[in-house]
C-alpha positions, 0 to 999 in steps of 0.5 A: 510307750503309750500303749503299754502305759495304757495297759497298766492303767486299765489293769489298775482301774479293773482291780480297783473296782468291786469284783464279782469274782477273784482273778484266777490263773488257769494252767493249760496242761494238754495239747487236746482241744476238748471244751470245758466240762459243764457250766463254768465254775472257776475250774478248767477241766474237760471231761477228762479229769484233771485236763485243762485245754486252751479252749476250756481255759478261755471258756472259764475266763470268759465267765469271770467279770471285772478281773484280769485272769491268767491262762498259763501253760505248764512245763510240758510245753517247751517249744517243740513241734509236738507242743502244738494244739490242733484245733477242730473248730474255732476257739471261743472269742476272748470276751473278758480281760485275760493274759494268755501266756505260754512262755518263752522257750528254746524252740525246736527251730533253734531260736528262742521263741514261743513254748506252745503252738496253735494249728488252726488249719482252714479256720478263719482265725486262730484267736479272736479278741472281741468286745473287751479291753486289756488282753495280752497274748504271748508265747504262741506259734499260730499257723493255718488260720486265715487271720492268726489273731484278730482284735475286733469290736473296739477292743482296746489296750491289746498286747501281743508279745513273743508270738510267731504268726505263720511260723511253726515251732520247728521253724517251718512255714505254716500254710493258709495264713492271710494276715498275722494280726488284725486290729479293727476300727477303734481297737486302740492303744495296742502294743505289738511287741516290746523293747525287751528281749523276747518281747518281739513277734515274728510275722512271716508267710502271710499272703496279705499282711503280717500286721493289719491296723485298720482304723485303729490308733495309738498302736506301738509296733516295737521289736518285731521281725517281719518277713524273716524267720526267728533267726533274723535272716531267712526270708519268709515273705509276707505280701505286705509286712505292715499295713496302716489305714483309715476306714471310710469312717474311722481314722488311724492316728498316732501309730508308731512303728519303731522308736528312737534306738539307743545304745548303738545301731546294730543289731536290730533290737530294742524298739527296732523292727526288721521289716523285710522280704515283702512281695510288695511293701514293707510298710503300706499306709494306703491299703487296697481301696474299698473301705481302706483309706490312706492313714490320716496320721500322724504316723511315725516310722523310725529306728527300723531296718527295711530290706535288711536282716536283723544283723544289718549285714544281709539284704532281704529286699522288699520287692516294690517299696520300703515305705509306701505312704501314698496320700497318707497324712502327717507321716514322719520317716526317720527323725532328727536324732541319731537313733531315729534312723531307718536303714533301707536296702534292696530293690524297688523304691525306698520311700514312695510318697504321693501328695499327703499333707505334712510328710517328712523324711529325715536322717535315714540311710539308704544302701549303707547298713547300720554297721557302716557296711555298704549294702544293695541300695534301692533303685530310687531312694526317695520318690516324691509327688506333690500334685495335690499337696498344699504343704511343704515336704521336707527331705533332710539329712538323709544318706544315700549310697547308691548303685545307679538309679535316682537318689531323690526324685521330686515331682510337682514342686513344694519339696525342700531337699536339704543337708543330704548326702548322695553318692553313686546315683545315676541322677543324684536329685531329679526334679520333674513334672509329668505333665505340666510346668510346676516346680518350686523346690528348694535344693540346699546344702546337699553333698552329691558325688559321683553321679554317673550322669548329673548331680542335679537334673531339673526338668521343671520350673522355679527351683532354687538351688543353693549351697550344694557341693557337687563333685565327679558327675559323669556328665554335667554337674547341674543340668536343666533341660526342657521336659519332653514335649512340654514347656521350657524348664524356666525361672530356676535359680542356680546359686544365690547372692551370698558365699554360703549359697554358692554351689561348688561344682567340681570334677564334672565329666561335662559342663559345670552348669548346662542349660538345654532348651533345644527344640522348644520355641518358647524361650527359657529364662534361668538365672545362674547367680554366684557359684564356683568350682574347678576341674570341670571338663566342659564350660562352667555355664553352657547354654544349648539351643537357640531359645535357651535363656532367650538366646542371651550373649555374654557381656563384653569387656571394655577394661579389666583392671585390678580393682574394677572392670567395665563393658557393655551388655543388654540395658538393665542386665545384672552383671556379675564378675568372678575371679578365675584361678586358671584358664580352664573353661570349667573353673570359677574361683570366687565372686568379685562384684556385681552391677547393673548395666545402664540404659545404654548398656554400659556397666562398671563393677568395682571390687572390694579389693585389688587383684593381681595383674594378669588375673583372669576374670569372667563375667555373666549378664542376667537379663531383666527377663531373668536368663543368665548368659555364658561367661565372658573372660578377660585378663586384668591389667594394672590400675592407672594409678598403680604406680606403673606406666607404659614405656610405649613398647607394651611393657610397664616401666618398673620405676614408675617414672612414666618414660613410656609414651605408647599405648598399653599392650592389649592382653584381653582375649576376644570372645567367640560366639556361634550364631548359627549351626546345624540342627542337634540331630539331622540326616544331613551329612553337611554342617554349616556354622556361622560365628563372630568375635567380640573384637573386630578384625579377629581371625578364627581357628576351627576344629571338628571332633579330634582333628587339630585346630585350623584357620577358618572363616565364617561361615565354615562348612563341613561336607560328607560327615559320617553318621554319629555324634560330632563336636565343632569348636571355634575360637577367635584370635584378636589383632594382638594375638590373644586367643579366646581361652573358652572356645565356642562349642556346638554338639550335633549328631548325623543320623543314618539315612 
């Protein structure tokens, strides 16, 4: 409320000075437009005896000095269209402190609003404040002028309340309006609206901007309606609702749109602004070029409705953007408190940011209204581009109820995306570059549900994906793919080294984690660390393409026991072993332990406690280059010192007396690997596959599409395939009859010739 305080201080200072005249209250009693009769003498009177017009009152007030006069309107002005003053020429600029107050009435439009109107048809402005501080204008419906109210030449501490800019007293739109209120450079400390009932302004039907703050600072914009009429719901579009910019020489700093709302989120009252219906942007911080430059900031936007009615239940969409920050600096949209929430609905992009320093979007809600009712969501909730940004961007604690589209799109890296809830998007979080290999975003502790494609899609490098909960994705829960015609998506890390940093991926329509480097000659290297999840329709980790993660194969198990596992892998590789609750290929229950393979490739992982006999365990290896393999699986046997020994027939003796003399039964299934297959897309109707098993002497079973499993040998060739998508699967069966529970799979498409 700094602007309001500044008004009071300025008034106090003026009253404390020696005055050349006493403050006077002038009462406008006519809708005429005659000037004052003769030289100013402290009496507002035209050539018609007893008549005081608005023009005459301004002339008289301008003549007084060092006092704050008042211009009031008599009781005959009661909010009817007939109470409109039609100007024949420009009013004299207001050049001395004054309060122009027509009052608050029950208007002909049916809503509470201004008592008087000003029709400035074809004129450049309705009222102008020039070279003076401490002016308040309230209770006027101003229409017709190019600019309704202009505040120029560094006129500070201006206040506008209960005005309608572009709207007549009968609720109809005025004509010819370009800008509702314009604050020019260094016209600082303004208050536009207020937090009490009846203090907000209505800005509608302005072709350029409802409110234009150009090079002015410390402005508070509170409790106004932009783009909707006084009923709070009827659309009357501005080009932009609010524009805040620097000039080439003067920055716009410390401006605030809205404030923390207390006492409930609906309807939009108190400091909350309705910012809706714009043909371009609800709030624009970059301007139109030329002398307008992106706002230096800080600029704070909180507690507002963007694209909603005043009740928060009806969508009145901003066509392109809710908040368009561009390269503006130090912008905060929302905040940590409940009352800081901005509510976004409808069309376009909710927040669009591009490379300004110090951007934060926190605690906002998209597609979910203040009453809890789901409303139309933006096509993209938050778009981030950091190509020229040197500081981290913070996206935290936002709620997005989407109807397709993208929850958060982050380009070029440097963005922290944390603690947000995203549901119903096509892509929940999408990181990408266009063009280039940049990345390095932090995606942490988000809940992402019911994405029609992927919960998280990554098309760039160096992202850290920790501690997210991802459920019911239509395809893969997390998908990494090479950007089109660019370098591989590489050096990403999915999951961390602690339980808190494990991603929980469940109920995906495809793989839990899918990494696809198809078509790229340069190998990708992405680490998949500790993660968990269940009920995923595909593999838990699926590497697609020969160069994906360097073509790394899963490690091999030699033993799988209750307290440890051993095997072979690439020398120096990091082996992680996990416990599985089921034989599902897309399920991991928990982490058991890790170790590094020695120079010969041998490894041993010892668990912190024993697991039951018959538990399925899974292992990955991560090469020294940083790429992680798919999972290998085995079934745990009893520890040699567990008190159970073999009877020579493949069964443990219950009494543990060691009667058996034979070898323990082989319960470890083999691992199957497709070594070579057809191109992902080809016009050839023939497909040839080569495959191997981790155990010598294994046989194989193959299937194509929905056909049954049939015994096969490598290579396996299919001829005369029909155009369309196909899926080939193969599984190994070892000599003991153990069947690979995670068949190798390859998708391919035959194109019509």
